[in-house]
A tleap script that builds the chain and sets N, CA, C and O, in Angstrom:
source leaprc.protein.ff14SB
mol = sequence {
  NMET LYS TRP LYS LEU GLU ARG ILE LYS SER
  SER LEU GLN ASN LEU GLU ILE ASN GLY PRO
  ASN THR THR ILE GLY VAL LEU PRO ASP GLY
  THR MET PHE ASN VAL ILE ASP SER LYS LYS
  LEU ARG PRO THR VAL ILE CYS LYS GLY LYS
  TYR ASN ASN ASP ILE GLU MET VAL ILE MET
  THR SER GLU VAL CYS GLY ALA ASN GLU ILE
  LEU GLN ASN ARG ASP MET THR LYS ASP ILE
  TYR THR ASN GLU ARG GLU LEU VAL VAL VAL
  ASP ASN ASP LEU ASN ILE GLN ARG ILE ALA
  CGLN
}
set mol.1.N position { 15.661 9.224 24.140 }
set mol.1.CA position { 14.810 8.523 23.206 }
set mol.1.C position { 15.629 7.670 22.234 }
set mol.1.O position { 15.253 6.541 21.916 }
set mol.2.N position { 16.765 8.230 21.763 }
set mol.2.CA position { 17.591 7.506 20.798 }
set mol.2.C position { 18.098 6.191 21.385 }
set mol.2.O position { 18.108 5.175 20.690 }
set mol.3.N position { 18.516 6.190 22.645 }
set mol.3.CA position { 19.034 4.966 23.252 }
set mol.3.C position { 17.940 3.909 23.362 }
set mol.3.O position { 18.230 2.714 23.294 }
set mol.4.N position { 16.684 4.331 23.532 }
set mol.4.CA position { 15.581 3.364 23.588 }
set mol.4.C position { 15.395 2.676 22.240 }
set mol.4.O position { 15.203 1.462 22.171 }
set mol.5.N position { 15.455 3.462 21.178 }
set mol.5.CA position { 15.321 2.887 19.837 }
set mol.5.C position { 16.480 1.954 19.508 }
set mol.5.O position { 16.282 0.915 18.877 }
set mol.6.N position { 17.677 2.315 19.927 }
set mol.6.CA position { 18.831 1.450 19.695 }
set mol.6.C position { 18.698 0.135 20.454 }
set mol.6.O position { 19.080 -0.917 19.942 }
set mol.7.N position { 18.168 0.185 21.656 }
set mol.7.CA position { 17.955 -1.049 22.431 }
set mol.7.C position { 16.898 -1.932 21.788 }
set mol.7.O position { 17.050 -3.153 21.729 }
set mol.8.N position { 15.834 -1.315 21.309 }
set mol.8.CA position { 14.789 -2.094 20.629 }
set mol.8.C position { 15.366 -2.757 19.388 }
set mol.8.O position { 15.145 -3.945 19.152 }
set mol.9.N position { 16.109 -1.987 18.594 }
set mol.9.CA position { 16.711 -2.535 17.382 }
set mol.9.C position { 17.661 -3.685 17.698 }
set mol.9.O position { 17.613 -4.720 17.033 }
set mol.10.N position { 18.513 -3.523 18.690 }
set mol.10.CA position { 19.472 -4.582 19.018 }
set mol.10.C position { 18.772 -5.814 19.585 }
set mol.10.O position { 19.240 -6.934 19.382 }
set mol.11.N position { 17.674 -5.626 20.284 }
set mol.11.CA position { 16.960 -6.790 20.831 }
set mol.11.C position { 16.232 -7.583 19.756 }
set mol.11.O position { 15.921 -8.756 19.963 }
set mol.12.N position { 15.955 -6.968 18.613 }
set mol.12.CA position { 15.242 -7.650 17.534 }
set mol.12.C position { 16.156 -8.195 16.446 }
set mol.12.O position { 15.678 -8.842 15.514 }
set mol.13.N position { 17.474 -7.946 16.542 }
set mol.13.CA position { 18.390 -8.380 15.493 }
set mol.13.C position { 18.389 -9.886 15.293 }
set mol.13.O position { 18.602 -10.360 14.177 }
set mol.14.N position { 18.157 -10.630 16.333 }
set mol.14.CA position { 18.167 -12.091 16.188 }
set mol.14.C position { 16.970 -12.590 15.378 }
set mol.14.O position { 16.947 -13.755 14.982 }
set mol.15.N position { 15.982 -11.743 15.125 }
set mol.15.CA position { 14.831 -12.139 14.331 }
set mol.15.C position { 15.031 -11.893 12.839 }
set mol.15.O position { 14.213 -12.323 12.026 }
set mol.16.N position { 16.110 -11.206 12.474 }
set mol.16.CA position { 16.371 -10.901 11.069 }
set mol.16.C position { 16.839 -12.153 10.348 }
set mol.16.O position { 17.667 -12.908 10.857 }
set mol.17.N position { 16.298 -12.361 9.158 }
set mol.17.CA position { 16.754 -13.470 8.321 }
set mol.17.C position { 18.102 -13.067 7.753 }
set mol.17.O position { 18.194 -12.082 7.021 }
set mol.18.N position { 19.151 -13.816 8.079 }
set mol.18.CA position { 20.498 -13.444 7.658 }
set mol.18.C position { 21.234 -14.704 7.227 }
set mol.18.O position { 21.857 -15.380 8.046 }
set mol.19.N position { 21.163 -15.003 5.983 }
set mol.19.CA position { 21.793 -16.199 5.444 }
set mol.19.C position { 21.064 -16.610 4.179 }
set mol.19.O position { 20.167 -15.894 3.735 }
set mol.20.N position { 21.417 -17.725 3.593 }
set mol.20.CA position { 20.760 -18.146 2.352 }
set mol.20.C position { 19.387 -18.763 2.637 }
set mol.20.O position { 19.223 -19.983 2.606 }
set mol.21.N position { 18.418 -17.911 2.911 }
set mol.21.CA position { 17.088 -18.394 3.287 }
set mol.21.C position { 16.001 -17.766 2.432 }
set mol.21.O position { 16.074 -16.593 2.064 }
set mol.22.N position { 15.013 -18.553 2.131 }
set mol.22.CA position { 13.769 -18.085 1.541 }
set mol.22.C position { 12.662 -18.645 2.403 }
set mol.22.O position { 12.642 -19.838 2.703 }
set mol.23.N position { 11.748 -17.793 2.798 }
set mol.23.CA position { 10.620 -18.249 3.594 }
set mol.23.C position { 9.353 -18.069 2.773 }
set mol.23.O position { 9.020 -16.958 2.361 }
set mol.24.N position { 8.654 -19.165 2.543 }
set mol.24.CA position { 7.352 -19.151 1.881 }
set mol.24.C position { 6.386 -19.766 2.873 }
set mol.24.O position { 6.614 -20.866 3.378 }
set mol.25.N position { 5.304 -19.050 3.149 }
set mol.25.CA position { 4.346 -19.546 4.124 }
set mol.25.C position { 2.919 -19.328 3.673 }
set mol.25.O position { 2.642 -18.548 2.762 }
set mol.26.N position { 2.018 -20.041 4.338 }
set mol.26.CA position { 0.591 -19.905 4.079 }
set mol.26.C position { -0.101 -19.689 5.413 }
set mol.26.O position { 0.084 -20.464 6.351 }
set mol.27.N position { -0.900 -18.634 5.493 }
set mol.27.CA position { -1.652 -18.317 6.703 }
set mol.27.C position { -2.939 -19.128 6.736 }
set mol.27.O position { -3.349 -19.650 5.699 }
set mol.28.N position { -3.595 -19.254 7.893 }
set mol.28.CA position { -4.825 -20.048 7.989 }
set mol.28.C position { -5.924 -19.634 7.006 }
set mol.28.O position { -6.739 -20.467 6.610 }
set mol.29.N position { -5.955 -18.359 6.608 }
set mol.29.CA position { -6.982 -17.923 5.653 }
set mol.29.C position { -6.612 -18.200 4.202 }
set mol.29.O position { -7.364 -17.836 3.298 }
set mol.30.N position { -5.464 -18.839 3.959 }
set mol.30.CA position { -5.040 -19.192 2.617 }
set mol.30.C position { -4.112 -18.180 1.967 }
set mol.30.O position { -3.648 -18.406 0.850 }
set mol.31.N position { -3.829 -17.071 2.639 }
set mol.31.CA position { -2.907 -16.071 2.116 }
set mol.31.C position { -1.495 -16.639 2.090 }
set mol.31.O position { -1.034 -17.204 3.082 }
set mol.32.N position { -0.806 -16.493 0.962 }
set mol.32.CA position { 0.554 -16.986 0.818 }
set mol.32.C position { 1.502 -15.786 0.883 }
set mol.32.O position { 1.179 -14.711 0.378 }
set mol.33.N position { 2.678 -15.972 1.509 }
set mol.33.CA position { 3.626 -14.872 1.623 }
set mol.33.C position { 5.047 -15.370 1.396 }
set mol.33.O position { 5.328 -16.565 1.484 }
set mol.34.N position { 5.943 -14.415 1.100 }
set mol.34.CA position { 7.344 -14.735 0.828 }
set mol.34.C position { 8.244 -13.608 1.310 }
set mol.34.O position { 7.960 -12.433 1.075 }
set mol.35.N position { 9.335 -13.969 1.989 }
set mol.35.CA position { 10.426 -13.056 2.328 }
set mol.35.C position { 11.730 -13.789 2.033 }
set mol.35.O position { 11.778 -15.019 2.037 }
set mol.36.N position { 12.791 -13.015 1.776 }
set mol.36.CA position { 14.088 -13.636 1.495 }
set mol.36.C position { 15.150 -13.035 2.406 }
set mol.36.O position { 14.903 -12.051 3.104 }
set mol.37.N position { 16.327 -13.637 2.390 }
set mol.37.CA position { 17.439 -13.134 3.199 }
set mol.37.C position { 17.931 -11.802 2.649 }
set mol.37.O position { 17.708 -11.483 1.481 }
set mol.38.N position { 18.596 -11.031 3.492 }
set mol.38.CA position { 19.034 -9.696 3.104 }
set mol.38.C position { 20.132 -9.712 2.041 }
set mol.38.O position { 20.345 -8.709 1.359 }
set mol.39.N position { 20.820 -10.825 1.897 }
set mol.39.CA position { 21.896 -10.915 0.901 }
set mol.39.C position { 21.398 -11.419 -0.448 }
set mol.39.O position { 22.153 -11.431 -1.420 }
set mol.40.N position { 20.139 -11.835 -0.518 }
set mol.40.CA position { 19.510 -12.370 -1.728 }
set mol.40.C position { 20.291 -13.553 -2.292 }
set mol.40.O position { 20.434 -13.694 -3.507 }
set mol.41.N position { 20.794 -14.398 -1.395 }
set mol.41.CA position { 21.546 -15.571 -1.842 }
set mol.41.C position { 20.625 -16.656 -2.385 }
set mol.41.O position { 21.051 -17.513 -3.158 }
set mol.42.N position { 19.377 -16.614 -1.980 }
set mol.42.CA position { 18.408 -17.597 -2.425 }
set mol.42.C position { 17.205 -16.823 -2.990 }
set mol.42.O position { 16.229 -16.601 -2.274 }
set mol.43.N position { 17.265 -16.416 -4.255 }
set mol.43.CA position { 16.204 -15.576 -4.809 }
set mol.43.C position { 14.899 -16.345 -4.972 }
set mol.43.O position { 14.882 -17.574 -5.033 }
set mol.44.N position { 13.828 -15.603 -5.039 }
set mol.44.CA position { 12.507 -16.184 -5.246 }
set mol.44.C position { 11.837 -15.441 -6.382 }
set mol.44.O position { 11.975 -14.225 -6.511 }
set mol.45.N position { 11.109 -16.180 -7.207 }
set mol.45.CA position { 10.344 -15.565 -8.288 }
set mol.45.C position { 8.868 -15.902 -8.062 }
set mol.45.O position { 8.514 -17.038 -7.746 }
set mol.46.N position { 8.021 -14.887 -8.233 }
set mol.46.CA position { 6.574 -15.048 -8.114 }
set mol.46.C position { 6.004 -14.778 -9.492 }
set mol.46.O position { 6.251 -13.724 -10.080 }
set mol.47.N position { 5.241 -15.732 -10.008 }
set mol.47.CA position { 4.707 -15.636 -11.370 }
set mol.47.C position { 3.208 -15.872 -11.358 }
set mol.47.O position { 2.689 -16.663 -10.570 }
set mol.48.N position { 2.523 -15.168 -12.251 }
set mol.48.CA position { 1.076 -15.318 -12.397 }
set mol.48.C position { 0.783 -15.635 -13.851 }
set mol.48.O position { 1.350 -15.024 -14.757 }
set mol.49.N position { -0.095 -16.584 -14.066 }
set mol.49.CA position { -0.452 -16.951 -15.433 }
set mol.49.C position { -1.474 -18.066 -15.438 }
set mol.49.O position { -2.021 -18.440 -14.400 }
set mol.50.N position { -1.719 -18.590 -16.623 }
set mol.50.CA position { -2.693 -19.677 -16.769 }
set mol.50.C position { -1.950 -20.993 -16.991 }
set mol.50.O position { -1.074 -21.095 -17.849 }
set mol.51.N position { -2.320 -21.986 -16.202 }
set mol.51.CA position { -1.765 -23.329 -16.338 }
set mol.51.C position { -2.564 -24.055 -17.404 }
set mol.51.O position { -3.789 -24.130 -17.310 }
set mol.52.N position { -1.904 -24.584 -18.406 }
set mol.52.CA position { -2.548 -25.253 -19.541 }
set mol.52.C position { -3.579 -24.355 -20.213 }
set mol.52.O position { -4.587 -24.837 -20.729 }
set mol.53.N position { -3.322 -23.032 -20.207 }
set mol.53.CA position { -4.219 -22.042 -20.807 }
set mol.53.C position { -5.636 -22.114 -20.246 }
set mol.53.O position { -6.591 -21.741 -20.927 }
set mol.54.N position { -5.780 -22.590 -19.013 }
set mol.54.CA position { -7.106 -22.793 -18.442 }
set mol.54.C position { -7.228 -22.249 -17.020 }
set mol.54.O position { -8.120 -21.445 -16.748 }
set mol.55.N position { -6.360 -22.666 -16.120 }
set mol.55.CA position { -6.493 -22.353 -14.702 }
set mol.55.C position { -5.557 -21.206 -14.331 }
set mol.55.O position { -4.340 -21.324 -14.476 }
set mol.56.N position { -6.124 -20.093 -13.851 }
set mol.56.CA position { -5.323 -18.952 -13.410 }
set mol.56.C position { -4.648 -19.317 -12.086 }
set mol.56.O position { -5.306 -19.807 -11.168 }
set mol.57.N position { -3.346 -19.082 -11.987 }
set mol.57.CA position { -2.636 -19.409 -10.754 }
set mol.57.C position { -1.450 -18.493 -10.542 }
set mol.57.O position { -0.962 -17.848 -11.470 }
set mol.58.N position { -0.991 -18.450 -9.283 }
set mol.58.CA position { 0.229 -17.761 -8.902 }
set mol.58.C position { 1.132 -18.802 -8.274 }
set mol.58.O position { 0.692 -19.600 -7.447 }
set mol.59.N position { 2.409 -18.793 -8.672 }
set mol.59.CA position { 3.362 -19.719 -8.068 }
set mol.59.C position { 4.538 -18.941 -7.508 }
set mol.59.O position { 4.891 -17.873 -8.009 }
set mol.60.N position { 5.139 -19.489 -6.466 }
set mol.60.CA position { 6.378 -18.978 -5.896 }
set mol.60.C position { 7.385 -20.102 -5.971 }
set mol.60.O position { 7.109 -21.226 -5.551 }
set mol.61.N position { 8.546 -19.799 -6.502 }
set mol.61.CA position { 9.579 -20.815 -6.634 }
set mol.61.C position { 10.950 -20.181 -6.442 }
set mol.61.O position { 11.134 -18.989 -6.693 }
set mol.62.N position { 11.897 -20.976 -6.002 }
set mol.62.CA position { 13.239 -20.437 -5.760 }
set mol.62.C position { 14.060 -20.357 -7.039 }
set mol.62.O position { 15.108 -19.711 -7.053 }
set mol.63.N position { 13.620 -20.980 -8.080 }
set mol.63.CA position { 14.342 -20.947 -9.349 }
set mol.63.C position { 13.363 -20.639 -10.471 }
set mol.63.O position { 12.260 -21.185 -10.499 }
set mol.64.N position { 13.748 -19.786 -11.378 }
set mol.64.CA position { 12.862 -19.409 -12.473 }
set mol.64.C position { 12.582 -20.591 -13.402 }
set mol.64.O position { 11.566 -20.597 -14.096 }
set mol.65.N position { 13.464 -21.587 -13.426 }
set mol.65.CA position { 13.229 -22.745 -14.291 }
set mol.65.C position { 11.977 -23.504 -13.857 }
set mol.65.O position { 11.307 -24.104 -14.697 }
set mol.66.N position { 11.643 -23.491 -12.552 }
set mol.66.CA position { 10.406 -24.107 -12.088 }
set mol.66.C position { 9.191 -23.379 -12.619 }
set mol.66.O position { 8.209 -24.002 -13.022 }
set mol.67.N position { 9.258 -22.051 -12.621 }
set mol.67.CA position { 8.166 -21.240 -13.165 }
set mol.67.C position { 8.036 -21.470 -14.666 }
set mol.67.O position { 6.925 -21.553 -15.191 }
set mol.68.N position { 9.163 -21.573 -15.352 }
set mol.68.CA position { 9.131 -21.799 -16.799 }
set mol.68.C position { 8.484 -23.134 -17.144 }
set mol.68.O position { 7.834 -23.259 -18.182 }
set mol.69.N position { 8.657 -24.121 -16.292 }
set mol.69.CA position { 8.083 -25.445 -16.537 }
set mol.69.C position { 6.569 -25.457 -16.291 }
set mol.69.O position { 5.822 -26.084 -17.042 }
set mol.70.N position { 6.121 -24.765 -15.242 }
set mol.70.CA position { 4.708 -24.813 -14.867 }
set mol.70.C position { 3.860 -23.825 -15.662 }
set mol.70.O position { 2.795 -24.183 -16.164 }
set mol.71.N position { 4.331 -22.578 -15.778 }
set mol.71.CA position { 3.579 -21.528 -16.470 }
set mol.71.C position { 4.357 -21.096 -17.714 }
set mol.71.O position { 4.938 -20.011 -17.743 }
set mol.72.N position { 4.364 -21.927 -18.710 }
set mol.72.CA position { 5.187 -21.696 -19.896 }
set mol.72.C position { 4.736 -20.503 -20.729 }
set mol.72.O position { 5.571 -19.863 -21.367 }
set mol.73.N position { 3.453 -20.184 -20.744 }
set mol.73.CA position { 2.930 -19.133 -21.610 }
set mol.73.C position { 2.647 -17.828 -20.876 }
set mol.73.O position { 1.864 -17.010 -21.361 }
set mol.74.N position { 3.272 -17.616 -19.709 }
set mol.74.CA position { 3.025 -16.389 -18.952 }
set mol.74.C position { 3.797 -15.225 -19.554 }
set mol.74.O position { 4.702 -15.417 -20.366 }
set mol.75.N position { 3.426 -14.016 -19.148 }
set mol.75.CA position { 4.158 -12.820 -19.539 }
set mol.75.C position { 5.334 -12.680 -18.568 }
set mol.75.O position { 5.144 -12.240 -17.434 }
set mol.76.N position { 6.526 -13.043 -18.988 }
set mol.76.CA position { 7.692 -13.061 -18.111 }
set mol.76.C position { 8.112 -11.671 -17.645 }
set mol.76.O position { 8.840 -11.549 -16.660 }
set mol.77.N position { 7.668 -10.627 -18.333 }
set mol.77.CA position { 8.006 -9.268 -17.899 }
set mol.77.C position { 7.280 -8.898 -16.615 }
set mol.77.O position { 7.645 -7.923 -15.958 }
set mol.78.N position { 6.254 -9.664 -16.250 }
set mol.78.CA position { 5.500 -9.390 -15.020 }
set mol.78.C position { 5.964 -10.249 -13.843 }
set mol.78.O position { 5.395 -10.163 -12.755 }
set mol.79.N position { 6.994 -11.079 -14.051 }
set mol.79.CA position { 7.539 -11.885 -12.955 }
set mol.79.C position { 8.070 -10.956 -11.866 }
set mol.79.O position { 8.630 -9.899 -12.159 }
set mol.80.N position { 7.892 -11.357 -10.621 }
set mol.80.CA position { 8.355 -10.563 -9.481 }
set mol.80.C position { 9.486 -11.321 -8.801 }
set mol.80.O position { 9.341 -12.486 -8.432 }
set mol.81.N position { 10.602 -10.644 -8.646 }
set mol.81.CA position { 11.727 -11.181 -7.893 }
set mol.81.C position { 11.766 -10.427 -6.570 }
set mol.81.O position { 11.980 -9.215 -6.550 }
set mol.82.N position { 11.561 -11.134 -5.476 }
set mol.82.CA position { 11.482 -10.504 -4.168 }
set mol.82.C position { 12.762 -9.746 -3.868 }
set mol.82.O position { 13.861 -10.275 -4.031 }
set mol.83.N position { 12.612 -8.496 -3.426 }
set mol.83.CA position { 13.749 -7.658 -3.070 }
set mol.83.C position { 14.099 -7.802 -1.599 }
set mol.83.O position { 13.325 -8.338 -0.806 }
set mol.84.N position { 15.277 -7.314 -1.254 }
set mol.84.CA position { 15.704 -7.292 0.146 }
set mol.84.C position { 14.705 -6.482 0.965 }
set mol.84.O position { 14.230 -5.436 0.523 }
set mol.85.N position { 14.395 -6.970 2.150 }
set mol.85.CA position { 13.474 -6.312 3.084 }
set mol.85.C position { 12.120 -6.029 2.454 }
set mol.85.O position { 11.553 -4.950 2.628 }
set mol.86.N position { 11.608 -7.013 1.718 }
set mol.86.CA position { 10.308 -6.888 1.071 }
set mol.86.C position { 9.489 -8.129 1.387 }
set mol.86.O position { 10.016 -9.241 1.431 }
set mol.87.N position { 8.217 -7.931 1.602 }
set mol.87.CA position { 7.270 -9.013 1.832 }
set mol.87.C position { 6.343 -9.045 0.633 }
set mol.87.O position { 5.769 -8.021 0.261 }
set mol.88.N position { 6.194 -10.213 0.027 }
set mol.88.CA position { 5.266 -10.377 -1.088 }
set mol.88.C position { 4.119 -11.242 -0.591 }
set mol.88.O position { 4.333 -12.332 -0.060 }
set mol.89.N position { 2.891 -10.745 -0.770 }
set mol.89.CA position { 1.693 -11.419 -0.274 }
set mol.89.C position { 0.762 -11.709 -1.444 }
set mol.89.O position { 0.528 -10.845 -2.289 }
set mol.90.N position { 0.228 -12.937 -1.490 }
set mol.90.CA position { -0.746 -13.335 -2.504 }
set mol.90.C position { -2.018 -13.742 -1.771 }
set mol.90.O position { -2.004 -14.670 -0.963 }
set mol.91.N position { -3.124 -13.041 -2.057 }
set mol.91.CA position { -4.379 -13.373 -1.370 }
set mol.91.C position { -5.151 -14.439 -2.154 }
set mol.91.O position { -4.691 -14.911 -3.194 }
set mol.92.N position { -6.312 -14.805 -1.649 }
set mol.92.CA position { -7.112 -15.872 -2.261 }
set mol.92.C position { -7.688 -15.501 -3.624 }
set mol.92.O position { -8.110 -16.378 -4.378 }
set mol.93.N position { -7.707 -14.211 -3.944 }
set mol.93.CA position { -8.167 -13.765 -5.258 }
set mol.93.C position { -7.007 -13.620 -6.243 }
set mol.93.O position { -7.178 -13.072 -7.332 }
set mol.94.N position { -5.834 -14.110 -5.859 }
set mol.94.CA position { -4.599 -14.091 -6.648 }
set mol.94.C position { -4.075 -12.681 -6.888 }
set mol.94.O position { -3.365 -12.441 -7.865 }
set mol.95.N position { -4.420 -11.742 -5.999 }
set mol.95.CA position { -3.853 -10.408 -6.045 }
set mol.95.C position { -2.476 -10.451 -5.361 }
set mol.95.O position { -2.325 -11.038 -4.290 }
set mol.96.N position { -1.494 -9.830 -5.986 }
set mol.96.CA position { -0.136 -9.815 -5.461 }
set mol.96.C position { 0.163 -8.443 -4.919 }
set mol.96.O position { -0.045 -7.435 -5.594 }
set mol.97.N position { 0.658 -8.406 -3.683 }
set mol.97.CA position { 0.987 -7.139 -3.041 }
set mol.97.C position { 2.440 -7.190 -2.566 }
set mol.97.O position { 2.864 -8.167 -1.949 }
set mol.98.N position { 3.192 -6.139 -2.856 }
set mol.98.CA position { 4.589 -6.021 -2.407 }
set mol.98.C position { 4.646 -4.989 -1.298 }
set mol.98.O position { 4.188 -3.859 -1.464 }
set mol.99.N position { 5.218 -5.390 -0.147 }
set mol.99.CA position { 5.262 -4.510 1.017 }
set mol.99.C position { 6.715 -4.356 1.440 }
set mol.99.O position { 7.386 -5.337 1.760 }
set mol.100.N position { 7.200 -3.106 1.438 }
set mol.100.CA position { 8.568 -2.831 1.896 }
set mol.100.C position { 8.580 -2.870 3.411 }
set mol.100.O position { 7.693 -2.325 4.069 }
set mol.101.N position { 9.603 -3.527 3.959 }
set mol.101.CA position { 9.706 -3.639 5.417 }
set mol.101.C position { 10.446 -2.459 5.988 }
set mol.101.O position { 10.633 -2.376 7.202 }
savepdb mol mol.pdb
quit
């Protein structure tokens, strides 16, 4: 059994993100997601707040300075920095879910 698991693992290694990469995607239903490389060379920050104190939004950006420019009055203690082997998902109701891989 152990050799089968090792073969499965080795056959999937080429699918691992390994390098300075951040992947941000949107699914057909509007769900947004984010994963980063295992070395965290390209960090991502996910922020939730009100734009111009009016429109509730969630943004994903590779640099916190982008978040600071767009959502200036947000609670920065609630910012999410994607961890290694973690998937962050934002649904259409702006709910944020962190899933360990």
